[in-house]
C-alpha distance (Angstrom), angle and dihedral (degrees) to the residues before:
residue distance angle dihedral
X1 . . .
X2 3.76 . .
X3 3.79 106.6 .
X4 3.78 129.0 -173.2
X5 3.78 142.2 170.0
X6 3.79 122.1 -127.0
X7 3.78 133.2 -171.7
X8 3.78 125.4 -120.9
X9 3.79 127.1 -178.6
X10 3.80 91.0 -85.6
X11 3.81 110.2 21.9
X12 3.78 150.2 2.0
X13 3.81 112.2 -98.1
X14 3.79 136.2 -165.4
X15 3.78 118.9 -110.7
X16 3.78 138.3 -178.8
X17 3.78 116.4 -140.6
X18 3.78 112.0 -132.1
X19 3.79 109.7 178.9
X20 3.80 104.6 -55.1
X21 3.80 94.1 -23.5
X22 3.80 135.3 82.1
X23 3.79 127.5 -134.6
X24 3.81 111.3 -150.1
X25 3.80 100.3 -133.0
X26 3.80 95.4 -160.3
X27 3.79 91.7 51.5
X28 3.81 87.9 52.4
X29 3.80 90.8 55.8
X30 3.79 98.0 -96.5
X31 3.82 134.0 110.5
X32 3.79 114.0 -46.5
X33 3.80 97.0 -144.2
X34 3.79 139.1 34.5
X35 3.79 89.2 -118.1
X36 3.81 91.1 55.6
X37 3.80 90.2 51.7
X38 3.80 94.5 48.4
X39 3.81 92.5 46.2
X40 3.80 89.9 51.9
X41 3.79 85.8 76.6
X42 3.79 137.0 -140.8
X43 3.77 113.9 -9.1
X44 3.79 94.6 24.5
X45 3.80 94.0 107.0
X46 3.80 92.3 51.5
X47 3.81 90.9 47.6
X48 3.80 89.2 50.1
X49 3.79 91.6 52.5
X50 3.79 89.8 55.1
X51 3.81 92.7 45.1
X52 3.80 95.8 54.6
X53 3.81 96.9 38.0
X54 3.80 92.7 110.8
X55 3.79 98.8 29.9
X56 3.81 117.9 120.1
X57 3.81 119.7 -126.9
X58 3.79 117.0 -94.7
X59 3.80 101.9 -157.8
X60 3.78 142.0 -1.1
X61 3.78 118.8 -99.2
X62 3.80 90.9 -125.6
X63 3.82 90.0 58.3
X64 3.81 95.9 48.7
X65 3.79 126.0 102.0
X66 3.79 98.6 -139.2
X67 3.80 119.9 -148.5
X68 3.81 124.6 -166.5
X69 3.83 105.8 -66.4
X70 3.82 89.3 -121.2
X71 3.83 100.8 35.4
X72 3.81 99.2 -179.7
X73 3.81 112.0 29.6
X74 3.80 116.1 177.3
X75 3.81 90.3 -135.2
X76 3.79 141.5 2.2
X77 3.81 112.6 -145.9
X78 3.80 119.2 -173.4
X79 3.79 134.6 -168.0
X80 3.79 123.9 -142.3
X81 3.79 130.7 -156.2
X82 3.79 95.1 9.8
X83 3.82 98.8 142.1
X84 3.84 119.0 67.2
X85 3.81 96.8 -137.1
X86 3.80 90.6 49.2
X87 3.81 89.1 53.2
X88 3.81 89.3 50.5
X89 3.82 94.9 48.6
X90 3.81 88.5 51.5
X91 3.81 90.1 50.1
X92 3.80 88.1 -128.9
X93 3.78 134.4 135.5
X94 3.81 119.2 -102.7
X95 3.81 109.9 -102.9
X96 3.79 117.2 -113.7
X97 3.80 90.7 -139.3
X98 3.83 133.6 12.9
X99 3.81 110.0 -59.2
X100 3.80 104.4 -134.3
X101 3.78 131.3 -163.0
X102 3.79 134.6 150.9
X103 3.77 141.8 -128.9
X104 3.80 125.2 -143.7
X105 3.80 110.6 -105.0
X106 3.83 90.4 -124.9
X107 3.82 87.0 69.6
X108 3.80 88.4 72.8
X109 3.79 117.8 111.1
X110 3.78 137.1 163.6
X111 3.79 136.9 -105.8
X112 3.80 94.7 -94.5
X113 3.81 98.2 35.5
X114 3.79 122.8 107.7
X115 3.79 122.9 -109.5
X116 3.78 99.3 -130.0
X117 3.79 134.8 -177.0
X118 3.78 141.6 156.2
X119 3.78 118.9 -108.4
X120 3.81 87.5 -141.5
X121 3.81 88.8 63.3
X122 3.82 102.3 41.0
X123 3.79 140.9 -7.1
X124 3.81 97.6 -179.4
X125 3.80 104.7 75.1
X126 3.80 114.4 162.4
X127 3.82 137.6 -172.7
X128 3.82 128.7 -126.1
X129 3.81 119.4 -176.6
X130 3.80 111.4 -151.2
X131 3.79 146.0 168.2
X132 3.80 110.1 -117.9
X133 3.80 123.5 -154.6
X134 3.81 123.8 -155.3
X135 3.80 117.6 -150.3
X136 3.80 115.8 -134.8
X137 3.80 104.9 -169.5
X138 3.83 140.3 20.9
X139 3.79 105.1 -75.0
X140 3.80 127.2 -166.5
X141 3.81 130.5 158.2
X142 3.78 93.6 -7.1
X143 3.80 119.5 171.1
X144 3.79 118.9 -121.1
X145 3.79 90.7 -114.1
X146 3.80 91.7 56.4
X147 3.79 99.5 36.9
X148 3.80 100.0 95.3
X149 3.80 89.6 60.6
X150 3.82 86.0 71.8
X151 3.81 93.1 60.4
X152 3.80 119.0 104.4
X153 3.79 96.2 -177.7
X154 3.78 151.3 -46.2
X155 3.79 137.1 -109.2
X156 3.81 143.5 167.3
X157 3.79 118.9 -88.7
X158 3.79 137.9 -177.7
X159 3.80 114.8 -149.2
X160 3.81 93.9 -155.8
X161 3.79 110.4 -163.7
X162 3.80 136.4 -165.4
X163 3.79 97.2 -144.3
X164 3.81 97.2 -168.3
X165 3.80 90.1 55.1
X166 3.81 94.5 38.7
X167 3.79 95.1 54.6
X168 3.80 96.2 29.3
X169 3.80 92.5 57.7
X170 3.79 92.8 51.0
X171 3.83 90.0 -128.4
X172 3.76 130.6 61.2
X173 3.80 108.3 -128.8
X174 3.83 102.1 92.4
X175 3.79 95.6 39.3
X176 3.79 90.0 52.3
X177 3.81 96.3 43.3
X178 3.79 107.8 61.1
X179 3.79 112.7 135.0
X180 3.83 110.3 -82.3
X181 3.82 92.8 15.0
X182 3.81 95.1 121.6
X183 3.80 111.0 58.8
X184 3.81 114.0 179.8
X185 3.79 135.6 179.4
X186 2.92 149.2 -8.6
X187 3.80 85.1 -161.9
X188 3.77 140.6 -6.7
X189 3.80 111.4 -127.0
X190 3.80 112.3 -153.4
X191 3.78 116.7 -118.7
X192 3.80 94.6 -112.2
X193 3.81 88.7 68.2
X194 3.82 95.0 52.4
X195 3.78 105.6 74.0
X196 3.80 95.2 -173.2
X197 3.82 124.6 6.2
X198 3.81 87.7 -160.0
X199 3.81 91.1 64.2
X200 3.80 102.4 65.0
X201 3.79 132.5 110.5
X202 3.81 116.9 -133.1
X203 3.81 119.2 -157.7
X204 3.80 138.7 175.1
X205 3.80 123.5 -163.1
X206 3.81 122.9 -173.6
X207 3.80 118.0 -165.8
X208 3.79 90.0 -18.1
X209 3.82 95.1 -51.4
X210 3.80 120.1 112.5
X211 3.79 110.2 -121.6
X212 3.79 103.2 166.1
X213 3.77 135.2 26.4
X214 3.78 125.1 166.5
X215 3.77 141.6 142.2
X216 3.77 127.8 -122.8
X217 3.81 89.1 -130.8
X218 3.82 85.3 72.8
X219 3.80 94.1 61.3
X220 3.78 115.2 124.7
X221 3.81 87.7 -143.7
X222 3.79 120.8 30.0
X223 3.78 124.8 -133.4
X224 3.81 89.5 -102.5
X225 3.81 92.2 49.7
X226 3.79 91.6 49.3
X227 3.80 93.0 50.6
X228 3.79 92.1 47.3
X229 3.81 91.9 47.5
X230 3.81 92.2 50.6
X231 3.79 93.3 45.9
X232 3.79 93.1 54.9
X233 3.80 89.8 63.1
X234 3.81 104.9 30.9
X235 3.77 140.4 4.9
X236 3.78 117.5 -95.5
X237 3.80 112.3 -142.5
X238 3.81 130.8 -148.8
X239 3.79 107.3 -85.3
X240 3.80 95.7 25.2
X241 3.80 112.4 141.4
X242 3.80 121.8 -141.4
X243 3.80 115.0 -166.4
X244 3.78 105.5 -158.0
X245 3.80 104.9 -151.7
X246 3.79 138.0 -86.4
X247 3.81 134.0 -92.7
X248 3.79 123.3 -123.7
X249 3.79 122.8 -75.2
X250 3.80 102.0 73.3
X251 3.78 116.4 153.3
X252 3.78 102.5 -112.0
X253 3.80 95.6 61.1
X254 3.80 95.1 49.0
X255 3.79 121.4 103.4
X256 2.96 104.7 -94.5
X257 3.82 98.5 17.8
X258 3.79 115.3 -108.8
X259 3.79 120.3 -147.8
X260 3.79 132.1 179.8
X261 3.79 121.2 -100.0
X262 3.77 142.0 -175.5
X263 3.80 112.6 -52.9
X264 3.79 95.9 12.4
X265 3.80 115.5 143.5
X266 3.81 117.4 -141.7
X267 3.80 121.9 -166.0
X268 3.80 125.7 -171.8
X269 3.79 119.8 -168.8
X270 3.79 129.8 -175.9
X271 3.81 120.1 -177.0
X272 3.80 110.0 -86.7
X273 3.81 94.4 -5.2
X274 3.80 100.1 90.8
X275 3.79 132.8 -120.9
X276 3.81 122.3 -59.8
X277 3.81 108.1 -152.9
X278 3.80 125.4 -174.5
X279 3.79 134.6 169.3
X280 3.82 120.7 -141.2
X281 3.80 123.7 -128.9
X282 3.80 123.7 -171.9
X283 3.80 123.0 -162.2
X284 3.79 129.7 -169.5
């Protein structure tokens, strides 16, 4: 299924995308929110598909105010330097194990929201197209061979980064966590519809020009290896998002460096997961 979250006047509700229309899951007698669906546990998505099979659409996609598919994740875990050519362009050494960091959950924004920042805070804002993984059940000490069973679904993500803050601070958390610096969406595709997460193309286009293109088969650490590695150290919770790293082509390592500015349009595409499109706005 292709799931999404959409805003109403009073709340954020769960929807199922059917063609160009949205079925309001709560109105069809199902869970009202994405979190409710994920917390319902294994089998809930399949049961939902059966429940709404005959339900009419409630609104057109073009009329919906889309929120992040997972609006309130417990945690956002990210992976750095996970594509060989990105490691090379950074002139860094390949990590021996997944390089983990996090983003503040207030960085989350939706597929139609603006990426916004103050020029007084940063003037080196960069794009990072990534495959994001959503955890579906509590996961601790899981073996690599069993790790994908913990996945609820997949979506596009943009690990927007303030490079001057990121490298100036000496650690990445603040520079990666500005409000609106983690766009996700437009939809969450359930894991049963992604045959192999290591067989997906990842692209980033800025103002109509392709900046990044990579393939998840190139990852130094697979989705399963990342999940297993995380779970050995800490428990992954239902709704946690893992952003699995970006291919080469980011702005900072270009010659000359290329950073985002006011009015720029950034698009992230992952095979079968749709196109995440955001406009940039810069304030004083």
